[in-house]
TORKOL-4160 file (C-alpha; in steps of 0.2 Angstrom, whole numbers, padded with zeros to 4 digits, m for minus):
362
<pt num="1" X="0026" Y="m0121" Z="m0077"/>
<pt num="2" X="0036" Y="m0115" Z="m0062"/>
<pt num="3" X="0034" Y="m0096" Z="m0059"/>
<pt num="4" X="0050" Y="m0088" Z="m0052"/>
<pt num="5" X="0051" Y="m0077" Z="m0036"/>
<pt num="6" X="0049" Y="m0059" Z="m0041"/>
<pt num="7" X="0064" Y="m0052" Z="m0033"/>
<pt num="8" X="0061" Y="m0035" Z="m0040"/>
<pt num="9" X="0045" Y="m0033" Z="m0030"/>
<pt num="10" X="0055" Y="m0035" Z="m0013"/>
<pt num="11" X="0067" Y="m0022" Z="m0019"/>
<pt num="12" X="0053" Y="m0010" Z="m0024"/>
<pt num="13" X="0044" Y="m0014" Z="m0008"/>
<pt num="14" X="0060" Y="m0009" Z="0002"/>
<pt num="15" X="0061" Y="0007" Z="m0008"/>
<pt num="16" X="0043" Y="0011" Z="m0004"/>
<pt num="17" X="0045" Y="0008" Z="0015"/>
<pt num="18" X="0060" Y="0019" Z="0015"/>
<pt num="19" X="0051" Y="0033" Z="0006"/>
<pt num="20" X="0037" Y="0030" Z="0019"/>
<pt num="21" X="0049" Y="0032" Z="0034"/>
<pt num="22" X="0057" Y="0048" Z="0028"/>
<pt num="23" X="0040" Y="0055" Z="0022"/>
<pt num="24" X="0031" Y="0052" Z="0038"/>
<pt num="25" X="0046" Y="0059" Z="0048"/>
<pt num="26" X="0048" Y="0075" Z="0038"/>
<pt num="27" X="0029" Y="0078" Z="0036"/>
<pt num="28" X="0026" Y="0076" Z="0054"/>
<pt num="29" X="0041" Y="0086" Z="0061"/>
<pt num="30" X="0045" Y="0099" Z="0048"/>
<pt num="31" X="0040" Y="0117" Z="0053"/>
<pt num="32" X="0025" Y="0122" Z="0042"/>
<pt num="33" X="0035" Y="0138" Z="0037"/>
<pt num="34" X="0046" Y="0128" Z="0026"/>
<pt num="35" X="0032" Y="0120" Z="0016"/>
<pt num="36" X="0035" Y="0131" Z="0001"/>
<pt num="37" X="0025" Y="0125" Z="m0014"/>
<pt num="38" X="0036" Y="0136" Z="m0025"/>
<pt num="39" X="0052" Y="0127" Z="m0020"/>
<pt num="40" X="0057" Y="0114" Z="m0033"/>
<pt num="41" X="0065" Y="0103" Z="m0021"/>
<pt num="42" X="0050" Y="0103" Z="m0009"/>
<pt num="43" X="0038" Y="0099" Z="m0024"/>
<pt num="44" X="0049" Y="0085" Z="m0030"/>
<pt num="45" X="0049" Y="0077" Z="m0012"/>
<pt num="46" X="0030" Y="0079" Z="m0011"/>
<pt num="47" X="0028" Y="0071" Z="m0028"/>
<pt num="48" X="0038" Y="0056" Z="m0024"/>
<pt num="49" X="0030" Y="0055" Z="m0007"/>
<pt num="50" X="0013" Y="0053" Z="m0016"/>
<pt num="51" X="0019" Y="0038" Z="m0025"/>
<pt num="52" X="0023" Y="0028" Z="m0009"/>
<pt num="53" X="0005" Y="0022" Z="m0005"/>
<pt num="54" X="0000" Y="0017" Z="m0023"/>
<pt num="55" X="0016" Y="0007" Z="m0024"/>
<pt num="56" X="0011" Y="m0002" Z="m0007"/>
<pt num="57" X="m0006" Y="m0006" Z="m0012"/>
<pt num="58" X="m0002" Y="m0012" Z="m0030"/>
<pt num="59" X="0012" Y="m0023" Z="m0023"/>
<pt num="60" X="0001" Y="m0030" Z="m0010"/>
<pt num="61" X="m0012" Y="m0035" Z="m0023"/>
<pt num="62" X="0001" Y="m0042" Z="m0035"/>
<pt num="63" X="0011" Y="m0053" Z="m0022"/>
<pt num="64" X="m0005" Y="m0059" Z="m0013"/>
<pt num="65" X="m0014" Y="m0064" Z="m0029"/>
<pt num="66" X="0002" Y="m0072" Z="m0036"/>
<pt num="67" X="0004" Y="m0083" Z="m0021"/>
<pt num="68" X="m0015" Y="m0089" Z="m0022"/>
<pt num="69" X="m0013" Y="m0093" Z="m0040"/>
<pt num="70" X="0003" Y="m0103" Z="m0037"/>
<pt num="71" X="m0005" Y="m0113" Z="m0023"/>
<pt num="72" X="m0020" Y="m0116" Z="m0034"/>
<pt num="73" X="m0009" Y="m0122" Z="m0048"/>
<pt num="74" X="m0001" Y="m0134" Z="m0036"/>
<pt num="75" X="m0018" Y="m0142" Z="m0033"/>
<pt num="76" X="m0021" Y="m0136" Z="m0015"/>
<pt num="77" X="m0024" Y="m0117" Z="m0012"/>
<pt num="78" X="m0035" Y="m0120" Z="0004"/>
<pt num="79" X="m0020" Y="m0117" Z="0016"/>
<pt num="80" X="m0015" Y="m0102" Z="0007"/>
<pt num="81" X="m0033" Y="m0095" Z="0007"/>
<pt num="82" X="m0034" Y="m0098" Z="0026"/>
<pt num="83" X="m0017" Y="m0090" Z="0028"/>
<pt num="84" X="m0023" Y="m0075" Z="0018"/>
<pt num="85" X="m0038" Y="m0072" Z="0028"/>
<pt num="86" X="m0028" Y="m0074" Z="0044"/>
<pt num="87" X="m0016" Y="m0061" Z="0037"/>
<pt num="88" X="m0029" Y="m0049" Z="0032"/>
<pt num="89" X="m0038" Y="m0050" Z="0049"/>
<pt num="90" X="m0021" Y="m0048" Z="0057"/>
<pt num="91" X="m0017" Y="m0032" Z="0048"/>
<pt num="92" X="m0034" Y="m0025" Z="0053"/>
<pt num="93" X="m0030" Y="m0029" Z="0072"/>
<pt num="94" X="m0012" Y="m0022" Z="0071"/>
<pt num="95" X="m0019" Y="m0006" Z="0062"/>
<pt num="96" X="m0031" Y="m0003" Z="0076"/>
<pt num="97" X="m0019" Y="m0008" Z="0090"/>
<pt num="98" X="m0006" Y="0005" Z="0084"/>
<pt num="99" X="m0018" Y="0019" Z="0088"/>
<pt num="100" X="m0021" Y="0013" Z="0106"/>
<pt num="101" X="m0015" Y="0024" Z="0120"/>
<pt num="102" X="m0014" Y="0014" Z="0136"/>
<pt num="103" X="m0011" Y="0029" Z="0147"/>
<pt num="104" X="m0027" Y="0037" Z="0142"/>
<pt num="105" X="m0036" Y="0021" Z="0144"/>
<pt num="106" X="m0029" Y="0020" Z="0162"/>
<pt num="107" X="m0035" Y="0037" Z="0165"/>
<pt num="108" X="m0053" Y="0032" Z="0159"/>
<pt num="109" X="m0053" Y="0041" Z="0142"/>
<pt num="110" X="m0056" Y="0031" Z="0126"/>
<pt num="111" X="m0053" Y="0042" Z="0111"/>
<pt num="112" X="m0062" Y="0038" Z="0095"/>
<pt num="113" X="m0045" Y="0040" Z="0087"/>
<pt num="114" X="m0043" Y="0021" Z="0088"/>
<pt num="115" X="m0057" Y="0019" Z="0075"/>
<pt num="116" X="m0047" Y="0030" Z="0062"/>
<pt num="117" X="m0042" Y="0019" Z="0047"/>
<pt num="118" X="m0025" Y="0019" Z="0040"/>
<pt num="119" X="m0015" Y="0009" Z="0027"/>
<pt num="120" X="m0014" Y="m0007" Z="0037"/>
<pt num="121" X="m0033" Y="m0009" Z="0039"/>
<pt num="122" X="m0036" Y="m0005" Z="0020"/>
<pt num="123" X="m0023" Y="m0017" Z="0015"/>
<pt num="124" X="m0030" Y="m0030" Z="0026"/>
<pt num="125" X="m0047" Y="m0028" Z="0020"/>
<pt num="126" X="m0041" Y="m0028" Z="0002"/>
<pt num="127" X="m0032" Y="m0045" Z="0005"/>
<pt num="128" X="m0049" Y="m0052" Z="0012"/>
<pt num="129" X="m0058" Y="m0045" Z="m0004"/>
<pt num="130" X="m0045" Y="m0053" Z="m0015"/>
<pt num="131" X="m0047" Y="m0070" Z="m0007"/>
<pt num="132" X="m0066" Y="m0070" Z="m0010"/>
<pt num="133" X="m0062" Y="m0064" Z="m0028"/>
<pt num="134" X="m0050" Y="m0078" Z="m0030"/>
<pt num="135" X="m0062" Y="m0091" Z="m0024"/>
<pt num="136" X="m0075" Y="m0085" Z="m0036"/>
<pt num="137" X="m0064" Y="m0084" Z="m0051"/>
<pt num="138" X="m0049" Y="m0096" Z="m0048"/>
<pt num="139" X="m0056" Y="m0108" Z="m0061"/>
<pt num="140" X="m0057" Y="m0095" Z="m0074"/>
<pt num="141" X="m0041" Y="m0086" Z="m0075"/>
<pt num="142" X="m0044" Y="m0074" Z="m0090"/>
<pt num="143" X="m0061" Y="m0069" Z="m0083"/>
<pt num="144" X="m0052" Y="m0066" Z="m0066"/>
<pt num="145" X="m0041" Y="m0054" Z="m0076"/>
<pt num="146" X="m0056" Y="m0045" Z="m0084"/>
<pt num="147" X="m0065" Y="m0043" Z="m0067"/>
<pt num="148" X="m0049" Y="m0036" Z="m0058"/>
<pt num="149" X="m0047" Y="m0023" Z="m0073"/>
<pt num="150" X="m0065" Y="m0018" Z="m0072"/>
<pt num="151" X="m0064" Y="m0016" Z="m0053"/>
<pt num="152" X="m0049" Y="m0006" Z="m0054"/>
<pt num="153" X="m0056" Y="0006" Z="m0067"/>
<pt num="154" X="m0073" Y="0008" Z="m0058"/>
<pt num="155" X="m0064" Y="0012" Z="m0041"/>
<pt num="156" X="m0054" Y="0026" Z="m0050"/>
<pt num="157" X="m0067" Y="0033" Z="m0062"/>
<pt num="158" X="m0081" Y="0034" Z="m0049"/>
<pt num="159" X="m0070" Y="0043" Z="m0036"/>
<pt num="160" X="m0079" Y="0060" Z="m0039"/>
<pt num="161" X="m0095" Y="0051" Z="m0032"/>
<pt num="162" X="m0088" Y="0047" Z="m0015"/>
<pt num="163" X="m0074" Y="0060" Z="m0013"/>
<pt num="164" X="m0085" Y="0070" Z="m0001"/>
<pt num="165" X="m0095" Y="0056" Z="0006"/>
<pt num="166" X="m0099" Y="0058" Z="0025"/>
<pt num="167" X="m0110" Y="0043" Z="0030"/>
<pt num="168" X="m0116" Y="0052" Z="0046"/>
<pt num="169" X="m0130" Y="0039" Z="0050"/>
<pt num="170" X="m0118" Y="0024" Z="0049"/>
<pt num="171" X="m0107" Y="0019" Z="0064"/>
<pt num="172" X="m0090" Y="0026" Z="0063"/>
<pt num="173" X="m0082" Y="0009" Z="0064"/>
<pt num="174" X="m0089" Y="0005" Z="0047"/>
<pt num="175" X="m0091" Y="0023" Z="0040"/>
<pt num="176" X="m0072" Y="0026" Z="0042"/>
<pt num="177" X="m0068" Y="0014" Z="0029"/>
<pt num="178" X="m0077" Y="0024" Z="0016"/>
<pt num="179" X="m0076" Y="0042" Z="0022"/>
<pt num="180" X="m0062" Y="0053" Z="0029"/>
<pt num="181" X="m0074" Y="0064" Z="0038"/>
<pt num="182" X="m0069" Y="0057" Z="0055"/>
<pt num="183" X="m0050" Y="0057" Z="0052"/>
<pt num="184" X="m0047" Y="0042" Z="0042"/>
<pt num="185" X="m0030" Y="0043" Z="0032"/>
<pt num="186" X="m0035" Y="0030" Z="0019"/>
<pt num="187" X="m0052" Y="0023" Z="0014"/>
<pt num="188" X="m0055" Y="0006" Z="0005"/>
<pt num="189" X="m0061" Y="0016" Z="m0010"/>
<pt num="190" X="m0051" Y="0021" Z="m0021"/>
<pt num="191" X="m0036" Y="0012" Z="m0014"/>
<pt num="192" X="m0043" Y="m0005" Z="m0017"/>
<pt num="193" X="m0042" Y="m0001" Z="m0035"/>
<pt num="194" X="m0023" Y="m0001" Z="m0034"/>
<pt num="195" X="m0024" Y="m0019" Z="m0026"/>
<pt num="196" X="m0035" Y="m0024" Z="m0040"/>
<pt num="197" X="m0023" Y="m0018" Z="m0053"/>
<pt num="198" X="m0009" Y="m0027" Z="m0044"/>
<pt num="199" X="m0018" Y="m0043" Z="m0043"/>
<pt num="200" X="m0021" Y="m0041" Z="m0062"/>
<pt num="201" X="m0002" Y="m0040" Z="m0065"/>
<pt num="202" X="0000" Y="m0056" Z="m0055"/>
<pt num="203" X="m0011" Y="m0065" Z="m0067"/>
<pt num="204" X="0000" Y="m0059" Z="m0081"/>
<pt num="205" X="0016" Y="m0064" Z="m0072"/>
<pt num="206" X="0009" Y="m0081" Z="m0067"/>
<pt num="207" X="0004" Y="m0085" Z="m0085"/>
<pt num="208" X="0019" Y="m0079" Z="m0094"/>
<pt num="209" X="0034" Y="m0076" Z="m0083"/>
<pt num="210" X="0042" Y="m0093" Z="m0089"/>
<pt num="211" X="0042" Y="m0087" Z="m0107"/>
<pt num="212" X="0059" Y="m0082" Z="m0114"/>
<pt num="213" X="0056" Y="m0064" Z="m0119"/>
<pt num="214" X="0043" Y="m0060" Z="m0106"/>
<pt num="215" X="0055" Y="m0049" Z="m0095"/>
<pt num="216" X="0060" Y="m0038" Z="m0110"/>
<pt num="217" X="0042" Y="m0036" Z="m0116"/>
<pt num="218" X="0036" Y="m0033" Z="m0099"/>
<pt num="219" X="0049" Y="m0020" Z="m0095"/>
<pt num="220" X="0045" Y="m0010" Z="m0111"/>
<pt num="221" X="0026" Y="m0012" Z="m0107"/>
<pt num="222" X="0028" Y="m0005" Z="m0090"/>
<pt num="223" X="0037" Y="0011" Z="m0097"/>
<pt num="224" X="0025" Y="0013" Z="m0111"/>
<pt num="225" X="0009" Y="0010" Z="m0101"/>
<pt num="226" X="0016" Y="0020" Z="m0086"/>
<pt num="227" X="0020" Y="0035" Z="m0097"/>
<pt num="228" X="0003" Y="0034" Z="m0106"/>
<pt num="229" X="m0006" Y="0034" Z="m0089"/>
<pt num="230" X="0004" Y="0049" Z="m0083"/>
<pt num="231" X="0002" Y="0060" Z="m0098"/>
<pt num="232" X="m0013" Y="0054" Z="m0108"/>
<pt num="233" X="m0025" Y="0046" Z="m0096"/>
<pt num="234" X="m0034" Y="0063" Z="m0093"/>
<pt num="235" X="m0035" Y="0065" Z="m0112"/>
<pt num="236" X="m0043" Y="0048" Z="m0114"/>
<pt num="237" X="m0056" Y="0052" Z="m0100"/>
<pt num="238" X="m0061" Y="0068" Z="m0109"/>
<pt num="239" X="m0062" Y="0058" Z="m0125"/>
<pt num="240" X="m0073" Y="0045" Z="m0117"/>
<pt num="241" X="m0084" Y="0059" Z="m0110"/>
<pt num="242" X="m0086" Y="0067" Z="m0128"/>
<pt num="243" X="m0091" Y="0050" Z="m0135"/>
<pt num="244" X="m0103" Y="0044" Z="m0121"/>
<pt num="245" X="m0108" Y="0061" Z="m0114"/>
<pt num="246" X="m0106" Y="0053" Z="m0097"/>
<pt num="247" X="m0101" Y="0067" Z="m0085"/>
<pt num="248" X="m0092" Y="0056" Z="m0073"/>
<pt num="249" X="m0078" Y="0054" Z="m0086"/>
<pt num="250" X="m0076" Y="0073" Z="m0086"/>
<pt num="251" X="m0076" Y="0074" Z="m0068"/>
<pt num="252" X="m0063" Y="0061" Z="m0066"/>
<pt num="253" X="m0052" Y="0069" Z="m0079"/>
<pt num="254" X="m0052" Y="0086" Z="m0070"/>
<pt num="255" X="m0045" Y="0078" Z="m0054"/>
<pt num="256" X="m0035" Y="0063" Z="m0061"/>
<pt num="257" X="m0022" Y="0058" Z="m0049"/>
<pt num="258" X="m0027" Y="0040" Z="m0047"/>
<pt num="259" X="m0023" Y="0034" Z="m0065"/>
<pt num="260" X="m0007" Y="0045" Z="m0066"/>
<pt num="261" X="m0001" Y="0038" Z="m0049"/>
<pt num="262" X="m0004" Y="0021" Z="m0057"/>
<pt num="263" X="0007" Y="0026" Z="m0071"/>
<pt num="264" X="0021" Y="0031" Z="m0059"/>
<pt num="265" X="0019" Y="0014" Z="m0051"/>
<pt num="266" X="0021" Y="0005" Z="m0067"/>
<pt num="267" X="0037" Y="0016" Z="m0072"/>
<pt num="268" X="0044" Y="0011" Z="m0055"/>
<pt num="269" X="0040" Y="m0007" Z="m0059"/>
<pt num="270" X="0049" Y="m0005" Z="m0075"/>
<pt num="271" X="0065" Y="0003" Z="m0067"/>
<pt num="272" X="0066" Y="m0011" Z="m0053"/>
<pt num="273" X="0062" Y="m0025" Z="m0065"/>
<pt num="274" X="0076" Y="m0019" Z="m0077"/>
<pt num="275" X="0089" Y="m0020" Z="m0063"/>
<pt num="276" X="0082" Y="m0035" Z="m0054"/>
<pt num="277" X="0098" Y="m0046" Z="m0057"/>
<pt num="278" X="0108" Y="m0033" Z="m0047"/>
<pt num="279" X="0096" Y="m0033" Z="m0033"/>
<pt num="280" X="0095" Y="m0051" Z="m0029"/>
<pt num="281" X="0103" Y="m0055" Z="m0011"/>
<pt num="282" X="0106" Y="m0037" Z="m0008"/>
<pt num="283" X="0102" Y="m0027" Z="0008"/>
<pt num="284" X="0087" Y="m0018" Z="0000"/>
<pt num="285" X="0079" Y="m0035" Z="m0004"/>
<pt num="286" X="0081" Y="m0040" Z="0014"/>
<pt num="287" X="0073" Y="m0024" Z="0020"/>
<pt num="288" X="0059" Y="m0027" Z="0008"/>
<pt num="289" X="0055" Y="m0044" Z="0017"/>
<pt num="290" X="0053" Y="m0034" Z="0034"/>
<pt num="291" X="0040" Y="m0021" Z="0029"/>
<pt num="292" X="0027" Y="m0025" Z="0042"/>
<pt num="293" X="0040" Y="m0025" Z="0056"/>
<pt num="294" X="0047" Y="m0009" Z="0050"/>
<pt num="295" X="0030" Y="m0001" Z="0049"/>
<pt num="296" X="0025" Y="m0006" Z="0066"/>
<pt num="297" X="0042" Y="0000" Z="0074"/>
<pt num="298" X="0041" Y="0017" Z="0065"/>
<pt num="299" X="0023" Y="0020" Z="0070"/>
<pt num="300" X="0028" Y="0017" Z="0089"/>
<pt num="301" X="0044" Y="0028" Z="0088"/>
<pt num="302" X="0036" Y="0042" Z="0078"/>
<pt num="303" X="0018" Y="0043" Z="0084"/>
<pt num="304" X="0020" Y="0035" Z="0101"/>
<pt num="305" X="0008" Y="0020" Z="0100"/>
<pt num="306" X="0003" Y="0012" Z="0116"/>
<pt num="307" X="0012" Y="0025" Z="0127"/>
<pt num="308" X="0008" Y="0042" Z="0119"/>
<pt num="309" X="0027" Y="0046" Z="0119"/>
<pt num="310" X="0034" Y="0047" Z="0102"/>
<pt num="311" X="0045" Y="0059" Z="0092"/>
<pt num="312" X="0029" Y="0069" Z="0087"/>
<pt num="313" X="0026" Y="0073" Z="0105"/>
<pt num="314" X="0042" Y="0082" Z="0107"/>
<pt num="315" X="0047" Y="0088" Z="0090"/>
<pt num="316" X="0030" Y="0091" Z="0081"/>
<pt num="317" X="0032" Y="0103" Z="0067"/>
<pt num="318" X="0047" Y="0111" Z="0074"/>
<pt num="319" X="0062" Y="0106" Z="0063"/>
<pt num="320" X="0070" Y="0116" Z="0050"/>
<pt num="321" X="0074" Y="0107" Z="0033"/>
<pt num="322" X="0092" Y="0102" Z="0038"/>
<pt num="323" X="0087" Y="0095" Z="0055"/>
<pt num="324" X="0072" Y="0086" Z="0046"/>
<pt num="325" X="0083" Y="0078" Z="0032"/>
<pt num="326" X="0097" Y="0072" Z="0044"/>
<pt num="327" X="0084" Y="0066" Z="0057"/>
<pt num="328" X="0075" Y="0057" Z="0043"/>
<pt num="329" X="0091" Y="0048" Z="0038"/>
<pt num="330" X="0095" Y="0043" Z="0056"/>
<pt num="331" X="0077" Y="0038" Z="0058"/>
<pt num="332" X="0077" Y="0026" Z="0043"/>
<pt num="333" X="0094" Y="0018" Z="0049"/>
<pt num="334" X="0088" Y="0016" Z="0067"/>
<pt num="335" X="0071" Y="0008" Z="0062"/>
<pt num="336" X="0079" Y="m0004" Z="0050"/>
<pt num="337" X="0092" Y="m0009" Z="0063"/>
<pt num="338" X="0079" Y="m0013" Z="0075"/>
<pt num="339" X="0069" Y="m0023" Z="0063"/>
<pt num="340" X="0085" Y="m0033" Z="0058"/>
<pt num="341" X="0090" Y="m0037" Z="0076"/>
<pt num="342" X="0073" Y="m0039" Z="0085"/>
<pt num="343" X="0061" Y="m0043" Z="0071"/>
<pt num="344" X="0070" Y="m0055" Z="0059"/>
<pt num="345" X="0056" Y="m0054" Z="0046"/>
<pt num="346" X="0038" Y="m0050" Z="0044"/>
<pt num="347" X="0036" Y="m0068" Z="0050"/>
<pt num="348" X="0041" Y="m0062" Z="0067"/>
<pt num="349" X="0025" Y="m0052" Z="0069"/>
<pt num="350" X="0014" Y="m0066" Z="0061"/>
<pt num="351" X="0022" Y="m0080" Z="0071"/>
<pt num="352" X="0020" Y="m0070" Z="0088"/>
<pt num="353" X="0001" Y="m0068" Z="0084"/>
<pt num="354" X="m0001" Y="m0086" Z="0079"/>
<pt num="355" X="0007" Y="m0092" Z="0095"/>
<pt num="356" X="m0005" Y="m0081" Z="0105"/>
<pt num="357" X="m0020" Y="m0087" Z="0096"/>
<pt num="358" X="m0015" Y="m0105" Z="0097"/>
<pt num="359" X="m0013" Y="m0103" Z="0116"/>
<pt num="360" X="m0031" Y="m0096" Z="0117"/>
<pt num="361" X="m0038" Y="m0111" Z="0107"/>
<pt num="362" X="m0029" Y="m0123" Z="0119"/>
């Protein structure tokens, strides 16, 4: 069996990174007086912006686990495991470094802002966790699928239990991965749930992608399962509460954004998988190969990593809708151009760090 490259994933990743660029730009620079929850256009923008992070986490789990499974099938997954651990640790380091303000450090002020957890640290930790799960269950493929499904469901259903977690007596370096009290944008729970579901999808693709009717069946399944999660997951949780009398199901149903967002992700998967043949060798696929570089560049330009001078410093919450939309389009274009000409692929960042670590070893 020779699993094929999943080109639609690169295209979907490109879509997600572009949505992230415009989302961060507009959210950071749009004047609050224009944030009108009664405006249909604003609500649509907010809704689609909320899909971006679930897409990223699901894709990261899918691609990473898929590569591990493919390496194991070839008889030697040790290099891939080492590479995966390195990549996970690298994402942790980059995530922290993007919040460094060298100017304030020179002035002698070290802000706890550097300990805030964002998407890169969570994805990095998720990859490390998936490596260990792969090591434990690589010889038992179907059991691995069951474990991943169970972990994903547990992360989502138990969200009410840790939603307001504070962890005041735990060092912030650790606590910030579990609580948003200190300013963390993302926490490992519930977001690892999306990575687990992504890894679950990778086991399905790896076992069956070579079959003749797999693509048609999978596309239909994406749309059906996605729609059920969007419109019926709360109903199912309520039914589970009525059957089991476990209040956690009811609590989860009343604030059910995790399963519904997973449904959004699956529908997007279905759309991009449907049009995969039109996306191969396209510009959007090439953008999808540069997501890390794009993320780093956008963070520096927008939030002023290292220098403290970014667009936020000069235009924070000051733009009207027209200025924000035009600015977001220009911002996406500029960031992508920089990534194409100065960071050929994500490998640019990885190889740079590898050279530095190799020199340190020598």
